[in-house]
Short mmCIF file of the C-alpha atoms (twelve columns), coordinates in Angstrom:
data_MODEL
# 
_entry.id   MODEL 
# 
loop_
_atom_site.group_PDB 
_atom_site.id 
_atom_site.type_symbol 
_atom_site.label_atom_id 
_atom_site.label_alt_id 
_atom_site.label_comp_id 
_atom_site.label_asym_id 
_atom_site.label_seq_id 
_atom_site.Cartn_x 
_atom_site.Cartn_y 
_atom_site.Cartn_z 
_atom_site.pdbx_PDB_model_num 
ATOM 1   C CA . MET A 1   -20.286 -0.839  5.777   1 
ATOM 2   C CA . THR A 2   -20.959 -3.731  3.437   1 
ATOM 3   C CA . MET A 3   -20.630 -7.206  4.911   1 
ATOM 4   C CA . SER A 4   -17.583 -8.137  2.820   1 
ATOM 5   C CA . ALA A 5   -15.563 -4.905  2.622   1 
ATOM 6   C CA . VAL A 6   -12.385 -4.656  4.699   1 
ATOM 7   C CA . LEU A 7   -12.367 -0.870  4.276   1 
ATOM 8   C CA . GLU A 8   -14.823 1.860   3.436   1 
ATOM 9   C CA . THR A 9   -14.306 5.587   3.810   1 
ATOM 10  C CA . HIS A 10  -17.308 7.898   3.665   1 
ATOM 11  C CA . GLN A 11  -16.837 11.562  2.802   1 
ATOM 12  C CA . LEU A 12  -13.470 11.393  4.554   1 
ATOM 13  C CA . SER A 13  -11.502 14.607  4.953   1 
ATOM 14  C CA . SER A 14  -8.122  14.686  6.659   1 
ATOM 15  C CA . GLY A 15  -4.933  16.680  6.831   1 
ATOM 16  C CA . TYR A 16  -2.496  18.479  9.074   1 
ATOM 17  C CA . HIS A 17  -2.985  21.025  11.866  1 
ATOM 18  C CA . GLY A 18  -6.722  21.156  11.252  1 
ATOM 19  C CA . HIS A 19  -6.343  21.888  7.535   1 
ATOM 20  C CA . ALA A 20  -7.828  19.379  5.109   1 
ATOM 21  C CA . PHE A 21  -5.459  18.104  2.424   1 
ATOM 22  C CA . VAL A 22  -7.902  15.454  1.183   1 
ATOM 23  C CA . THR A 23  -11.660 15.939  1.122   1 
ATOM 24  C CA . ASP A 24  -14.828 13.894  0.702   1 
ATOM 25  C CA . LEU A 25  -13.083 10.611  -0.078  1 
ATOM 26  C CA . ASP A 26  -15.266 7.574   -0.714  1 
ATOM 27  C CA . ILE A 27  -12.959 4.570   -1.076  1 
ATOM 28  C CA . SER A 28  -13.706 0.881   -0.611  1 
ATOM 29  C CA . VAL A 29  -11.623 -2.294  -0.629  1 
ATOM 30  C CA . GLU A 30  -12.913 -5.859  -0.762  1 
ATOM 31  C CA . PRO A 31  -10.985 -8.927  0.448   1 
ATOM 32  C CA . GLY A 32  -8.472  -10.044 -2.181  1 
ATOM 33  C CA . GLU A 33  -8.776  -6.785  -4.083  1 
ATOM 34  C CA . VAL A 34  -5.801  -4.611  -5.028  1 
ATOM 35  C CA . ILE A 35  -6.639  -0.925  -5.341  1 
ATOM 36  C CA . ALA A 36  -4.279  1.502   -7.087  1 
ATOM 37  C CA . LEU A 37  -4.268  5.042   -5.713  1 
ATOM 38  C CA . LEU A 38  -2.877  7.324   -8.423  1 
ATOM 39  C CA . GLY A 39  -2.187  11.004  -8.828  1 
ATOM 40  C CA . PRO A 40  0.568   13.580  -9.238  1 
ATOM 41  C CA . ASN A 41  2.895   14.615  -6.443  1 
ATOM 42  C CA . GLY A 42  0.941   16.561  -3.836  1 
ATOM 43  C CA . ALA A 43  -2.416  15.048  -4.823  1 
ATOM 44  C CA . GLY A 44  -2.977  13.618  -1.335  1 
ATOM 45  C CA . LYS A 45  -2.141  9.948   -1.832  1 
ATOM 46  C CA . THR A 46  0.106   9.538   1.211   1 
ATOM 47  C CA . THR A 47  -2.222  11.701  3.302   1 
ATOM 48  C CA . THR A 48  -5.049  9.333   2.367   1 
ATOM 49  C CA . LEU A 49  -3.060  6.307   3.541   1 
ATOM 50  C CA . LEU A 50  -2.116  8.040   6.797   1 
ATOM 51  C CA . ALA A 51  -5.758  8.896   7.468   1 
ATOM 52  C CA . ILE A 52  -6.849  5.318   6.777   1 
ATOM 53  C CA . ALA A 53  -4.084  4.014   9.036   1 
ATOM 54  C CA . GLY A 54  -5.017  6.289   11.924  1 
ATOM 55  C CA . GLU A 55  -1.843  8.361   11.772  1 
ATOM 56  C CA . LEU A 56  -3.864  11.437  10.831  1 
ATOM 57  C CA . PRO A 57  -7.273  12.328  12.284  1 
ATOM 58  C CA . ALA A 58  -10.474 12.423  10.288  1 
ATOM 59  C CA . LEU A 59  -11.555 16.063  10.191  1 
ATOM 60  C CA . SER A 60  -14.922 14.930  8.861   1 
ATOM 61  C CA . GLY A 61  -16.407 11.744  7.496   1 
ATOM 62  C CA . THR A 62  -15.602 8.221   8.642   1 
ATOM 63  C CA . VAL A 63  -13.190 5.327   8.250   1 
ATOM 64  C CA . GLU A 64  -14.816 1.906   8.584   1 
ATOM 65  C CA . MET A 65  -12.396 -0.997  8.825   1 
ATOM 66  C CA . PHE A 66  -13.005 -4.660  9.590   1 
ATOM 67  C CA . GLY A 67  -16.680 -4.085  10.271  1 
ATOM 68  C CA . ARG A 68  -16.634 -0.998  12.487  1 
ATOM 69  C CA . LYS A 69  -15.927 2.713   12.529  1 
ATOM 70  C CA . ARG A 70  -12.370 3.530   13.554  1 
ATOM 71  C CA . THR A 71  -11.108 6.573   15.391  1 
ATOM 72  C CA . ASP A 72  -8.295  4.733   17.160  1 
ATOM 73  C CA . ALA A 73  -4.530  4.828   16.618  1 
ATOM 74  C CA . LEU A 74  -2.467  2.885   14.124  1 
ATOM 75  C CA . TYR A 75  -1.240  0.315   16.649  1 
ATOM 76  C CA . LYS A 76  -4.819  -0.660  17.510  1 
ATOM 77  C CA . ARG A 77  -5.800  -0.977  13.861  1 
ATOM 78  C CA . ALA A 78  -2.631  -3.020  13.287  1 
ATOM 79  C CA . ALA A 79  -3.627  -5.377  16.094  1 
ATOM 80  C CA . ASP A 80  -6.903  -5.981  14.239  1 
ATOM 81  C CA . GLY A 81  -5.263  -6.770  10.902  1 
ATOM 82  C CA . LEU A 82  -3.862  -3.624  9.287   1 
ATOM 83  C CA . ALA A 83  -0.328  -3.560  7.848   1 
ATOM 84  C CA . PHE A 84  1.316   -0.391  6.525   1 
ATOM 85  C CA . VAL A 85  4.438   -0.386  4.352   1 
ATOM 86  C CA . THR A 86  5.651   3.214   4.181   1 
ATOM 87  C CA . GLU A 87  7.952   4.715   1.562   1 
ATOM 88  C CA . GLU A 88  10.825  4.582   4.056   1 
ATOM 89  C CA . ARG A 89  12.247  1.065   4.120   1 
ATOM 90  C CA . SER A 90  11.274  -0.206  7.531   1 
ATOM 91  C CA . VAL A 91  14.050  -2.699  8.165   1 
ATOM 92  C CA . PHE A 92  16.293  -2.735  11.217  1 
ATOM 93  C CA . MET A 93  19.612  -1.972  9.563   1 
ATOM 94  C CA . GLN A 94  21.796  -3.403  12.335  1 
ATOM 95  C CA . LEU A 95  19.922  -6.713  12.471  1 
ATOM 96  C CA . THR A 96  20.286  -9.641  10.105  1 
ATOM 97  C CA . THR A 97  17.557  -10.638 7.679   1 
ATOM 98  C CA . ALA A 98  16.576  -13.531 9.963   1 
ATOM 99  C CA . GLU A 99  16.454  -11.223 12.987  1 
ATOM 100 C CA . ASN A 100 14.297  -8.743  11.073  1 
ATOM 101 C CA . PHE A 101 11.791  -11.517 10.463  1 
ATOM 102 C CA . ARG A 102 11.786  -12.572 14.121  1 
ATOM 103 C CA . VAL A 103 11.438  -9.035  15.464  1 
ATOM 104 C CA . GLY A 104 8.566   -8.409  13.053  1 
ATOM 105 C CA . GLY A 105 6.731   -11.534 14.191  1 
ATOM 106 C CA . ALA A 106 7.062   -13.112 10.751  1 
ATOM 107 C CA . ASP A 107 7.396   -16.762 9.834   1 
ATOM 108 C CA . ALA A 108 10.806  -17.065 8.159   1 
ATOM 109 C CA . VAL A 109 9.783   -20.188 6.239   1 
ATOM 110 C CA . GLU A 110 6.809   -18.376 4.712   1 
ATOM 111 C CA . CYS A 111 8.953   -15.341 3.964   1 
ATOM 112 C CA . LEU A 112 11.463  -17.480 2.081   1 
ATOM 113 C CA . GLN A 113 8.666   -19.171 0.156   1 
ATOM 114 C CA . MET A 114 7.670   -15.721 -1.075  1 
ATOM 115 C CA . PHE A 115 11.246  -14.621 -1.789  1 
ATOM 116 C CA . PRO A 116 13.608  -17.622 -2.079  1 
ATOM 117 C CA . GLU A 117 16.374  -15.238 -3.161  1 
ATOM 118 C CA . LEU A 118 16.623  -14.079 0.466   1 
ATOM 119 C CA . GLU A 119 17.671  -17.523 1.741   1 
ATOM 120 C CA . PRO A 120 21.446  -17.003 1.231   1 
ATOM 121 C CA . LEU A 121 21.082  -13.573 2.852   1 
ATOM 122 C CA . MET A 122 19.481  -14.663 6.134   1 
ATOM 123 C CA . ASN A 123 22.636  -13.958 8.157   1 
ATOM 124 C CA . ARG A 124 23.512  -10.756 6.351   1 
ATOM 125 C CA . THR A 125 22.967  -7.446  8.140   1 
ATOM 126 C CA . ALA A 126 19.987  -5.658  6.588   1 
ATOM 127 C CA . GLY A 127 22.018  -2.499  6.118   1 
ATOM 128 C CA . LEU A 128 24.184  -4.419  3.633   1 
ATOM 129 C CA . LEU A 129 21.226  -5.581  1.532   1 
ATOM 130 C CA . SER A 130 20.324  -3.839  -1.691  1 
ATOM 131 C CA . GLY A 131 17.278  -1.582  -1.743  1 
ATOM 132 C CA . GLY A 132 15.272  -4.269  -3.504  1 
ATOM 133 C CA . GLU A 133 16.288  -6.924  -0.986  1 
ATOM 134 C CA . GLN A 134 15.315  -4.615  1.875   1 
ATOM 135 C CA . GLN A 135 11.887  -4.162  0.325   1 
ATOM 136 C CA . MET A 136 11.554  -7.930  -0.052  1 
ATOM 137 C CA . VAL A 137 12.195  -8.263  3.684   1 
ATOM 138 C CA . THR A 138 9.632   -5.560  4.430   1 
ATOM 139 C CA . ILE A 139 6.924   -7.003  2.149   1 
ATOM 140 C CA . ALA A 140 7.524   -10.607 3.234   1 
ATOM 141 C CA . ARG A 141 7.373   -9.613  6.896   1 
ATOM 142 C CA . ALA A 142 4.087   -7.764  6.385   1 
ATOM 143 C CA . LEU A 143 2.450   -10.510 4.320   1 
ATOM 144 C CA . SER A 144 3.596   -13.323 6.610   1 
ATOM 145 C CA . ARG A 145 1.420   -11.885 9.367   1 
ATOM 146 C CA . LYS A 146 -1.674  -12.398 7.140   1 
ATOM 147 C CA . PRO A 147 -3.110  -8.884  7.398   1 
ATOM 148 C CA . LYS A 148 -6.667  -8.209  6.347   1 
ATOM 149 C CA . LEU A 149 -5.667  -4.871  4.806   1 
ATOM 150 C CA . LEU A 150 -2.247  -3.850  3.492   1 
ATOM 151 C CA . LEU A 151 -1.352  -0.241  2.671   1 
ATOM 152 C CA . ILE A 152 1.734   0.266   0.479   1 
ATOM 153 C CA . ASP A 153 3.248   3.689   -0.184  1 
ATOM 154 C CA . GLU A 154 5.632   4.139   -3.136  1 
ATOM 155 C CA . LEU A 155 7.097   0.648   -3.271  1 
ATOM 156 C CA . SER A 156 9.108   1.359   -6.425  1 
ATOM 157 C CA . LEU A 157 11.147  4.349   -5.223  1 
ATOM 158 C CA . GLY A 158 14.767  3.863   -6.240  1 
ATOM 159 C CA . LEU A 159 14.266  0.282   -7.423  1 
ATOM 160 C CA . ALA A 160 14.932  -1.364  -10.778 1 
ATOM 161 C CA . PRO A 161 11.794  -2.222  -12.806 1 
ATOM 162 C CA . LEU A 162 12.439  -5.985  -12.587 1 
ATOM 163 C CA . VAL A 163 12.576  -5.796  -8.797  1 
ATOM 164 C CA . VAL A 164 9.367   -3.773  -8.653  1 
ATOM 165 C CA . HIS A 165 7.609   -6.357  -10.849 1 
ATOM 166 C CA . ARG A 166 8.847   -9.114  -8.542  1 
ATOM 167 C CA . LEU A 167 7.564   -7.356  -5.417  1 
ATOM 168 C CA . LEU A 168 4.170   -6.520  -6.878  1 
ATOM 169 C CA . ASP A 169 3.676   -10.021 -8.257  1 
ATOM 170 C CA . VAL A 170 4.137   -11.381 -4.719  1 
ATOM 171 C CA . VAL A 171 1.675   -8.817  -3.331  1 
ATOM 172 C CA . ARG A 172 -0.884  -9.664  -6.028  1 
ATOM 173 C CA . ASP A 173 -0.539  -13.407 -5.416  1 
ATOM 174 C CA . ALA A 174 -0.849  -12.992 -1.640  1 
ATOM 175 C CA . ALA A 175 -3.934  -10.824 -2.019  1 
ATOM 176 C CA . SER A 176 -5.611  -13.426 -4.215  1 
ATOM 177 C CA . THR A 177 -4.531  -16.419 -2.130  1 
ATOM 178 C CA . HIS A 178 -5.232  -15.067 1.340   1 
ATOM 179 C CA . GLY A 179 -8.004  -12.551 0.660   1 
ATOM 180 C CA . ILE A 180 -5.898  -9.545  1.666   1 
ATOM 181 C CA . GLY A 181 -7.223  -6.158  0.651   1 
ATOM 182 C CA . VAL A 182 -4.464  -3.903  -0.684  1 
ATOM 183 C CA . ILE A 183 -4.207  -0.177  -1.371  1 
ATOM 184 C CA . LEU A 184 -1.174  0.595   -3.503  1 
ATOM 185 C CA . VAL A 185 0.214   4.095   -3.992  1 
ATOM 186 C CA . GLU A 186 2.522   3.859   -6.980  1 
ATOM 187 C CA . GLN A 187 4.015   6.382   -9.394  1 
ATOM 188 C CA . LYS A 188 4.512   3.829   -12.166 1 
ATOM 189 C CA . VAL A 189 1.008   4.104   -13.553 1 
ATOM 190 C CA . GLU A 190 0.959   1.258   -16.061 1 
ATOM 191 C CA . LEU A 191 2.495   -1.168  -13.579 1 
ATOM 192 C CA . ALA A 192 0.044   -0.194  -10.838 1 
ATOM 193 C CA . LEU A 193 -2.895  -0.657  -13.183 1 
ATOM 194 C CA . ALA A 194 -1.556  -4.028  -14.362 1 
ATOM 195 C CA . VAL A 195 -1.575  -5.531  -10.848 1 
ATOM 196 C CA . SER A 196 -4.712  -3.839  -9.482  1 
ATOM 197 C CA . ASN A 197 -8.423  -4.569  -9.824  1 
ATOM 198 C CA . ARG A 198 -9.627  -0.995  -9.504  1 
ATOM 199 C CA . ALA A 199 -8.075  2.450   -9.329  1 
ATOM 200 C CA . TYR A 200 -8.805  5.849   -7.845  1 
ATOM 201 C CA . VAL A 201 -7.190  8.961   -9.301  1 
ATOM 202 C CA . LEU A 202 -6.620  11.898  -6.969  1 
ATOM 203 C CA . ARG A 203 -5.923  15.508  -7.816  1 
ATOM 204 C CA . ASP A 204 -5.823  18.367  -5.315  1 
ATOM 205 C CA . GLY A 205 -7.046  16.055  -2.558  1 
ATOM 206 C CA . LYS A 206 -10.167 14.827  -4.341  1 
ATOM 207 C CA . VAL A 207 -11.072 11.694  -6.274  1 
ATOM 208 C CA . ILE A 208 -11.546 12.802  -9.866  1 
ATOM 209 C CA . LEU A 209 -11.723 9.401   -11.527 1 
ATOM 210 C CA . GLN A 210 -12.323 5.811   -10.453 1 
ATOM 211 C CA . GLY A 211 -13.117 2.503   -12.045 1 
ATOM 212 C CA . PRO A 212 -11.807 -0.911  -13.105 1 
ATOM 213 C CA . SER A 213 -8.086  -0.816  -13.788 1 
ATOM 214 C CA . ASP A 214 -8.401  -2.285  -17.277 1 
ATOM 215 C CA . HIS A 215 -10.837 0.474   -18.208 1 
ATOM 216 C CA . ILE A 216 -8.606  3.179   -16.773 1 
ATOM 217 C CA . GLY A 217 -5.562  1.494   -18.297 1 
ATOM 218 C CA . ALA A 218 -7.045  1.948   -21.762 1 
ATOM 219 C CA . GLN A 219 -6.887  5.694   -21.104 1 
ATOM 220 C CA . VAL A 220 -3.419  5.716   -19.552 1 
ATOM 221 C CA . LYS A 221 -1.945  8.240   -21.993 1 
ATOM 222 C CA . GLU A 222 -4.833  10.599  -21.386 1 
ATOM 223 C CA . LEU A 223 -4.455  9.982   -17.655 1 
ATOM 224 C CA . GLU A 224 -0.796  10.924  -17.666 1 
ATOM 225 C CA . GLU A 225 -1.370  14.023  -19.762 1 
ATOM 226 C CA . SER A 226 -4.581  15.262  -18.178 1 
ATOM 227 C CA . TYR A 227 -4.569  14.019  -14.593 1 
ATOM 228 C CA . LEU A 228 -1.144  12.726  -13.651 1 
ATOM 229 C CA . SER A 229 1.187   15.422  -14.949 1 
ATOM 230 C CA . GLY A 230 4.520   15.098  -13.231 1 
ATOM 231 C CA . ILE A 231 4.491   11.306  -13.070 1 
ATOM 232 C CA . ALA A 232 7.287   9.546   -14.909 1 
ATOM 233 C CA . ASP A 233 6.451   5.997   -15.949 1 
ATOM 234 C CA . SER A 234 9.832   4.547   -16.827 1 
# 
């Protein structure tokens, strides 16, 4: 593992019940770098995140995180600086916004600096928040803990484009300011490429294309037609 990388996978294969859904993945993330992980439905994007997080075992290859090889569980990787925002909104619906921050070990002041629009909602039950507001709580809570590596799965699901832009701008700023490495799985290709430094494109569980996001962005139409069929970028 390079001295600066927060994550490197080497020939990583992982999947379910001993069957590999992703194979031979070589992915790296530097501090402060946002990586977009793109591909059609079923390409293996979520499986890749689960393998990196320790929720799925490595069938072959290695995951190196924070300077050492990892075969441990998610909670141990989280204790060392990993945060994982899944596609399910991970708020406690019966708790207020303020209580969600406290339970998650987040600094409410920092959270409100990231999303001032949550301030009048601090005493509102999370179940009564809009989907976008729930995702603000989730992202603020994760970023407030100053992770070294943040994994984000399908942040934009069911959200208005303006809200998605708002969320990703905060993630991008936090990555740059605090040196957080980010892997972003996102179906909105152009948006993901706009906020990321580099991108990996998966198809059938393999990386078929990688490079700087601006370079890949110049080929976005070809990407959508040739590699990312099934992705709607509205």
